[in-house]
N, C-alpha and C positions, 0 to 999 in steps of 0.2 A: 536057546529059546528065551532065557531070562533077559538077555541083552535086547532081543527083539521086542519083548513086552515093555521093557524100560524105555527104549527108544520111541516106541509108539506113544507111551504115556507122556513123555517130554514133548513130542510134537503136537499132541492133542492139547496140552496145557499152555503152550507158548502164547497163542492168541489171547487167552483169558488173562494171562499175566500182563500182556501188553495193554489190554484195555483197562485193567486195574491201575496201571501206572498213569495212564492218561487222566483218569478220574482224579487221582491224587494230585496231579499237577494243577488242574483247574481249581481244586479246593485250596491248594497252597497259594495260588495266585491271588485268590480272594482275601487271604489273610495278610498279604504283604504289600498292600497299597499304601502309599505315603499319606501323611496327614492332609486332609482336604480332598482326598481322592476316594473313589469307591469303585469296586469291581463291577464291570458291565459284562455280563455273560454273553450277550449278543455280539459285542465287539471283541470279546475275549481279551480285555485290557482294562487297566485302571483309567477312569475318566474323572475330570474335575467336578466336584459337587457344585451345583448352581442353586441359588436361592437364598 
């Protein structure tokens, strides 16, 4: 019975952990743009700063 409860908990938490990982990746990408570049959330990439 304990194994069943543990397995159910793992299966229930897996999607939440996957979503948390995706959020971390987007924040990390914003911090790693090269000089003269800025993170564009719509494009999900670094773009050249104009102006």
